[in-house]
C-alpha positions in Angstrom: -26.0 69.2 51.7 -23.8 71.5 51.0 -24.2 75.2 52.8 -25.0 76.8 49.8 -27.7 74.6 48.8 -29.1 74.8 52.3 -29.3 78.4 52.3 -31.6 78.3 48.9 -35.3 77.7 48.8 -36.0 74.2 47.6 -38.2 74.1 44.2 -42.1 74.5 45.5 -45.1 76.2 43.8 -47.1 76.8 47.0 -49.8 78.2 44.6 -50.2 75.0 42.5 -50.2 73.1 45.9 -53.2 75.4 47.1 -55.1 75.5 44.0 -54.6 71.3 43.7 -56.2 71.2 47.1 -59.1 73.7 46.1 -59.9 71.8 43.2 -60.2 68.4 45.2 -63.0 70.3 47.5 -65.0 71.9 44.8 -65.0 68.4 43.2 -64.0 65.3 44.7 -63.4 63.5 41.3 -60.5 65.6 41.2 -58.8 63.1 42.8 -59.3 60.3 40.0 -58.2 63.0 37.6 -54.9 63.0 39.0 -54.1 59.3 39.5 -51.6 59.5 36.7 -49.5 61.7 38.4 -49.5 59.7 41.7 -49.4 62.8 43.8 -49.0 62.0 47.4 -48.8 63.8 50.7 -45.2 64.1 51.0 -45.0 65.4 47.5 -46.1 68.9 48.9 -43.5 71.3 50.1 -45.7 73.4 52.7 -46.5 71.4 55.7 -50.4 72.4 56.0 -50.8 71.3 52.1 -49.4 68.1 53.1 -51.4 67.2 56.3 -54.6 68.5 54.6 -53.9 66.2 51.4 -53.4 63.3 53.8 -56.2 64.1 55.5 -58.2 64.2 52.2 -56.8 60.7 51.2 -58.2 59.4 54.4 -61.4 60.4 53.8 -61.4 58.7 50.1 -60.2 55.4 51.6 -63.2 55.1 53.7 -65.5 56.2 50.9 -66.5 59.7 52.4 -67.1 63.1 50.8 -64.4 65.1 50.8 -65.7 69.0 51.9 -64.9 71.3 54.5 -67.1 69.7 57.5 -65.7 65.9 57.0 -62.4 67.4 56.3 -62.2 69.3 59.5 -63.5 66.2 61.3 -60.9 63.9 59.9 -58.0 66.5 60.5 -59.3 66.7 64.5 -59.1 63.0 64.5 -55.7 62.7 63.1 -54.5 66.2 66.1 -53.8 67.8 62.7 -56.8 70.3 62.6 -54.1 73.2 64.9 -51.4 72.4 62.4 -52.8 73.1 59.0 -54.0 76.8 60.5 -57.5 75.4 62.0 -61.0 75.5 59.5 -60.5 79.4 58.8 -57.9 77.9 56.3 -59.2 75.3 55.2 -62.3 77.3 54.2 -59.9 79.6 52.5 -58.9 77.3 49.9 -62.4 77.2 48.2 -62.2 80.9 47.3 -58.5 80.2 45.6 -60.2 79.4 42.1 -63.4 79.6 40.3 -63.1 76.1 38.0 -61.3 72.9 38.2 -60.9 72.6 34.8 -56.8 72.7 35.4 -56.6 70.4 38.5 -54.3 67.9 36.3 -52.1 70.9 35.3 -51.9 71.7 38.9 -51.0 68.2 39.7 -48.3 67.7 37.1 -46.2 70.8 39.1 -46.7 70.0 42.2 -45.3 66.6 41.2 -42.5 68.0 39.2 -41.4 70.3 42.1 -41.4 67.6 44.5 -39.6 64.9 41.9 -36.9 68.2 42.0 -36.7 68.2 45.9 -36.3 64.4 45.8 -33.2 64.6 42.8 -31.3 67.6 44.7 -31.6 65.8 47.8 -30.2 62.1 46.3 -27.5 64.2 44.4 -26.4 66.3 47.5 -26.0 62.8 49.0 -24.3 61.5 46.2 -21.7 64.0 45.8 -21.0 64.0 49.9 -20.3 60.3 49.2 -18.4 61.1 46.4 -16.1 63.6 48.2 -15.2 61.5 50.8 -13.0 59.0 48.6 -14.9 56.0 48.6 -13.0 52.6 48.0 -15.8 50.9 46.2 -16.4 53.5 43.5 -18.5 50.8 41.3 -20.7 50.3 44.1 -21.5 54.3 44.7 -22.1 54.4 40.7 -25.1 51.5 41.2 -26.3 53.1 44.2 -26.4 56.7 42.2 -28.2 55.1 39.5 -30.5 52.8 41.5 -31.7 55.8 44.2 -32.3 58.2 40.7 -34.0 55.6 39.0 -36.5 55.2 42.2 -37.5 58.7 41.9 -39.5 57.7 38.7 -40.0 54.3 39.0 -43.9 54.6 39.8 -44.7 57.0 37.4 -43.2 54.8 34.6 -44.3 51.3 36.0 -47.5 51.8 34.7 -46.4 51.6 31.1 -45.0 48.8 31.0 -46.8 45.5 29.9 -45.7 42.0 29.0 -46.0 40.5 25.5 -48.3 37.6 26.8 -51.1 40.6 27.7 -50.2 42.7 24.6 -50.8 39.3 22.3 -54.3 38.5 23.9 -55.3 42.4 23.6 -54.2 42.1 19.7 -56.0 38.8 19.1 -59.0 39.9 20.3 -59.0 43.4 18.7 -58.4 40.8 15.4 -61.5 39.0 16.2 -63.7 41.7 16.8 -62.7 43.1 13.3 -63.7 40.2 11.7 -67.0 39.9 13.3 -67.3 43.4 11.9 -66.3 42.5 8.5 -66.6 45.6 5.9 -66.8 48.1 8.8 -64.4 50.8 9.3 -61.7 50.3 12.5 -61.5 54.3 12.6 -63.7 57.2 12.8 -65.2 57.9 9.2 -64.7 61.2 7.7 -67.7 60.7 5.5 -65.8 60.7 2.3 -65.4 56.9 1.2 -62.6 57.5 -1.2 -60.6 59.5 2.0 -61.7 56.3 4.5 -60.8 53.5 2.0 -57.5 54.8 2.0 -57.4 55.2 6.1 -59.8 53.0 7.4 -61.1 56.0 9.2 -59.2 58.0 11.7 -57.4 55.5 14.0 -57.1 55.5 17.8 -53.8 57.0 19.3 -53.3 58.7 15.6 -52.1 62.2 15.4 -53.7 63.6 12.0 -52.4 66.8 10.5 -54.5 68.4 8.4 -52.5 71.4 6.2 -52.9 73.9 3.6 -52.3 77.8 2.6 -55.1 80.1 3.6 -58.3 80.1 1.9 -58.0 76.6 0.8 -60.5 75.4 3.1 -59.0 73.8 5.9 -61.7 75.0 8.4 -64.1 74.1 6.4 -63.2 70.6 5.7 -62.2 69.8 9.6 -65.6 71.0 10.3 -67.2 68.6 7.7 -65.5 65.8 9.1 -66.7 66.3 12.6 -70.4 67.1 11.4 -69.9 64.0 9.4 -68.9 61.9 12.0 -71.5 63.3 14.7 -74.3 63.2 13.0 -74.3 60.0 10.5 -72.5 58.2 12.9 -73.3 59.3 16.1 -69.3 60.2 17.4 -68.3 62.5 20.4 -66.2 65.6 19.3 -64.3 67.9 21.2 -62.9 71.0 19.2 -60.3 73.6 20.2 -60.9 76.5 18.0 -57.7 79.3 18.6 -59.0 81.5 15.7 -62.7 81.7 15.4 -65.1 82.0 18.0 -67.6 79.1 19.1 -70.5 81.0 17.7 -68.8 81.7 14.6 -67.5 78.0 14.3 -71.7 76.8 14.9 -72.8 79.3 12.2 -70.6 77.8 9.6 -71.3 74.4 10.6 -75.3 75.0 10.6 -75.2 76.7 6.8 -73.1 74.5 5.7 -75.0 71.4 7.0 -78.4 73.5 5.3 -76.4 74.4 2.2 -76.9 77.8 2.9 -74.8 81.0 1.8 -74.1 82.4 5.6 -73.7 85.8 4.3 -77.4 85.7 3.7 -77.9 84.6 6.8 -75.4 87.6 8.2 -77.6 89.8 6.0 -80.9 89.0 6.9 -81.9 88.3 3.4 -83.5 85.1 3.2 -86.7 83.4 2.5 -89.2 80.6 4.1 -86.7 78.3 2.1 -83.8 79.1 3.4 -85.6 79.0 7.0 -87.0 75.8 6.8 -83.7 74.3 5.6 -81.9 76.1 8.6 -84.5 74.5 11.2 -83.8 71.3 9.8 -80.0 71.1 10.1 -80.0 72.6 13.4 -82.3 69.7 14.5 -79.5 67.2 13.2 -77.0 69.0 14.9 -78.6 69.3 18.1 -78.9 65.3 18.0 -75.3 65.5 18.4 -72.4 65.8 20.9 -69.6 68.5 19.8 -68.1 70.2 22.7 -66.5 73.4 21.8 -63.3 75.5 23.4 -62.7 78.6 21.7 -59.7 80.1 24.2 -57.3 82.3 22.2 -53.2 81.6 22.6 -54.1 78.6 24.7 -51.2 76.9 26.3 -50.5 73.2 25.5 -50.7 71.9 29.1 -54.2 74.1 29.7 -55.4 72.4 26.2 -54.3 68.7 27.4 -55.8 69.1 30.6 -59.1 70.5 29.5 -58.9 67.6 26.5 -59.0 65.3 29.6 -62.0 66.4 30.8 -63.8 66.8 27.8 -62.4 62.9 27.3 -63.9 62.6 30.8 -67.0 64.2 31.0 -68.4 63.5 27.1 -66.0 60.2 26.2 -65.2 62.1 23.1 -64.2 59.9 20.4 -62.5 62.7 17.9 -60.4 65.9 19.1 -60.1 68.7 16.4 -57.6 71.4 16.7 -57.8 74.7 14.9 -55.2 75.4 14.5 -51.4 74.0 15.8 -49.7 77.0 14.9 -51.8 78.9 17.5 -51.1 76.7 20.3 -48.8 78.3 22.5 -46.2 76.8 24.8 -46.8 78.9 27.9 -44.2 79.1 30.6 -42.8 75.4 29.4 -40.1 77.2 27.4 -38.2 80.8 27.3 -39.4 83.6 25.4 -36.0 83.4 23.3 -37.1 79.7 22.3 -36.7 79.1 18.7 -40.4 79.4 16.8 -39.5 76.0 15.3 -38.5 74.3 18.9 -41.9 75.4 20.1 -43.9 74.4 17.7 -42.0 71.3 17.6 -43.0 70.7 21.5 -46.7 71.3 20.7 -46.8 68.6 17.8 -45.3 66.2 20.6 -47.4 67.0 23.2 -50.5 66.6 20.5 -49.0 63.3 20.0 -49.2 62.5 23.2 -52.4 63.3 24.1 -53.6 61.0 21.2 -51.7 58.5 22.7 -53.1 59.2 26.3 -56.7 60.2 25.5 -56.6 56.5 23.1 -58.6 59.0 20.4 -57.8 60.1 17.0 -56.5 64.1 17.3 -56.8 66.0 14.2 -54.7 69.3 14.3 -55.1 71.8 11.3 -52.0 73.6 10.4 -50.5 76.3 8.1 -47.9 75.5 5.2 -45.5 78.0 4.6 -45.2 80.3 2.0 -42.3 78.3 -0.3 -45.5 76.7 -1.7 -46.5 79.7 -3.5 -43.1 80.3 -4.4 -43.2 77.4 -6.7 -46.3 78.5 -8.6 -50.3 77.7 -7.9 -50.5 74.3 -9.4 -47.8 73.2 -7.5 -48.9 70.2 -5.0 -48.0 70.3 -1.8 -45.1 68.2 0.3 -44.2 67.5 3.7 -41.4 70.1 3.5 -44.0 72.9 3.4 -45.0 72.3 6.8 -44.7 75.3 8.7 -41.8 76.4 11.2 -41.2 72.9 12.0 -40.1 69.5 10.7 -40.7 67.7 13.9 -45.2 67.6 12.3 -44.0 65.5 9.6 -42.2 63.2 12.3 -44.8 63.2 14.9 -47.6 62.7 13.0 -49.4 59.5 11.6 -51.3 60.8 8.7 -50.8 63.9 7.0 -53.4 65.5 4.4 -53.0 68.5 2.3 -55.6 70.5 0.3 -54.6 71.8 -3.4 -56.7 73.6 -5.7 -57.4 72.0 -9.0 -56.6 74.4 -11.7 -59.4 73.3 -14.2 -58.7 75.6 -17.1 -62.1 76.3 -18.1 -63.4 73.5 -17.0 -66.1 73.6 -14.7 -68.2 70.9 -12.8 -71.9 70.6 -13.7 -72.9 72.2 -9.7 -70.5 75.4 -10.9 -73.0 78.5 -11.6 -73.7 82.4 -10.4 -74.8 81.0 -7.1 -73.0 78.5 -6.1 -68.9 78.7 -6.5 -67.6 74.9 -6.9 -64.1 74.1 -6.9 -62.5 70.8 -7.2 -59.7 70.0 -4.3 -56.9 67.6 -4.2 -56.6 65.9 -0.8 -53.5 64.7 -1.0 -52.4 61.8 1.7 -48.6 63.0 2.1 -48.2 60.6 4.8 -49.8 57.3 6.2 -48.0 55.4 8.7 -50.0 52.8 8.3 -51.3 52.5 4.6 -50.6 54.0 1.3 -50.2 57.6 0.1 -52.8 59.0 -2.6 -54.5 61.7 -3.5 -58.1 61.6 -4.1 -60.6 64.9 -5.4 -63.7 66.7 -3.4 -66.0 69.4 -4.6 -65.8 72.3 -2.4 -68.9 74.3 -2.6 -67.3 77.5 -1.4 -70.5 79.4 -1.0 -71.6 76.9 1.5 -68.2 76.3 3.0 -68.8 72.3 1.9 -66.4 69.5 0.8 -68.7 67.0 -1.0 -67.6 63.7 -2.5 -67.6 63.4 -6.1 -67.4 60.9 -8.9 -65.4 61.1 -12.6 -68.1 60.7 -15.0 -65.9 61.9 -18.1 -63.1 63.8 -18.8 -65.0 66.8 -19.0 -66.6 67.1 -16.0 -67.6 65.8 -12.9 -70.9 65.3 -10.5 -71.5 65.4 -6.8 -72.7 61.8 -5.0 
């Protein structure tokens, strides 16, 4: 290794190592959560942390709980207690973090730094051999290629599958589908026309629901998860970067009860409305919907929390409101162009859908080009704000477009109930047709309803 490299401190993050160990002490299941990163004792830079993690693994192998007492005893047995700073240091780790929610984030950092150190070591060794003017250059290149490949071999080996195994899974899936003939294969939206085109929201797919402000993105997103959870007993996770948890629940409650939220805000309602609210609350109370309303949430934190939602609640569907409010955290420099940041978030959400094997619905803003073309212009893929990468990453893209009825009103329209026809445009469907369906948007209730066209003059709700 060169003198310059030897003088520099190798890549490491001591805090991440401490937080990772603390997470395991607080919640032993954290060890299971980080298996995908294949973290081992040698991945820790600090010798104390390396020995503590080694002791934790020994306890796990013999099915013993990992706490201060058992850890102290196993460290004594391994003659490592004094080397890690004694019981005092081990005990101090628990005070480092209040929650284990980000354990996967810490594991990813520890593993990444370890891989960088390995890469530096291998590269320095290859440089040294290259400077020695070797006779067999091809052999040295082969050695360099193999050693660099080996750094990541364990990480990626789990993603390799033989076609025979994949074929068996595909055939079994087709047999199960035939046994459930007529049923949707994905998570239903609660809107039959939409489900007919998509077959429901499919596992591992990224779905984008996009519109300009005030078109009803959040309302439709909440209606979909309410339908899925109440009618079809699906478990839902929600990340709201814009509205608070209480605001979202109030909106869902009023929408489900067909009550104008403004009446509740002002306290202007009678027994009939109160009864509606109670009945709607009863239906929502029976669902499993998990909320996180962290503002400006970094994508790595969102991914970590989503994995926890999946593990703790086995969610069937994830909703994110909305994509452009998710940040890249420290993963990119402050001067990184906005479109590159959004592209990173979009790719990460697609990866999350595949990792969790559930559909991920991300709401998204459209750019101002749509308004410049006029009110009657329908959205198109190029209108997705800040990044063309969203179009590439998404499996299904839905746009909301307000239909100008030119004086025609639906039978529901009156002074108390503002109803507007909305087109739901399937702008991209990787596994099915593109099309346009129509829903009735009950603005006062922030609710989308199914509708059937009975005549050229009007529409009726189903």
